[in-house]
C-alpha positions, 0 to 999 in steps of 0.5 A, a space after each residue: 515510547 519505542 524501545 531501542 530495538 523497535 526503533 532500529 527494526 522500523 527504521 530499517 523497514 522504513 528503508 526497505 518500504 521506501 527502496 522496494 515496497 510490495 505491489 499496491 502498497 506504500 507506507 511510512 512512519 510519522 516523522 514525530 512518531 516511529 511507532 505510528 505508521 501510516 499506509 495507502 493501499 492501491 486497489 488492485 486491477 482484478 479487485 472492486 477496488 481497482 483505482 482506489 487509494 485506501 489509507 490506514 494506519 498501523 500502530 505499533 507496540 514499543 516492544 515491536 517486533 515481539 508483539 504486533 500492531 493495531 491495524 486501521 483503515 480510515 478511508 471508506 472501502 465497503 470492506 472495513 468500518 473506518 477508523 475501527 481496529 480490524 482483526 486479522 492473524 497479523 493484528 494485536 487481536 491475535 498476538 499468539 499467532 504473530 510472527 517477529 519475522 513478520 514486516 510492514 510490508 508482510 502486513 500490508 500485503 496481508 492486509 490487502 489479500 484479506 481486503 480482497 476477500 469476503 470473510 467476515 471479522 472484527 472491523 468488516 462490513 459488508 457491501 455490494 460489489 458495485 459499492 465497493 467500486 463507488 467507494 474506490 472512485 471517490 477514495 482520492 477525493 475522500 482522502 483529500 478533504 481530510 486534513 490529517 491525510 493532507 498533513 501526513 501525505 502532502 504530495 499525494 493530496 493534490 486534487 488534479 492526481 489521478 494516480 498514486 506514484 509507483 506504488 511498488 509495481 514495477 516500471 514498464 521498461 523503456 521503449 526502444 530507441 527509433 531505429 537508426 537508418 545508418 545501423 540498418 544499413 550496416 547490417 543490423 536487425 530490422 526492428 520488426 524481426 526483434 523479439 519482444 524483451 
């Protein structure tokens, strides 16, 4: 059971993750257990995981943020062994290097960066670039076949979904409205001469 401090801190972090998630990261706690969070990492475009969606879990200790969480990845990726704890400097393998100011967002950004590297550690596996690309292509289909994933992420479990929501990528600015002939006649700057914003 979470301490009052852990519940308060994780509640704030949930609000931050909903409002302003880091790029390629999505996470939320289970409704019945604030200490168990599930996340989806989107493979960055300059990596072999491009287009993939990788589901995993953060298991927070009851006295978080004073101790780090356990980290697991469920979706096969060619980088981490599924459902096996991953050793990183932000995980419960290294409580001595944990910083209580680190957040869910920090953990996921760090995990994504580590995923795109080749350093071997407990919980990691070796695979070719081509194999990792194949795992990325199959990831959505694999995820939606998992009963637990569908229960946790019903909004992402449609077989026709080809892309996840924003995932922290900043939306493109809205397209400029078509030039108004009346405005042009009144001396407005022509569309072709405007600088791109």
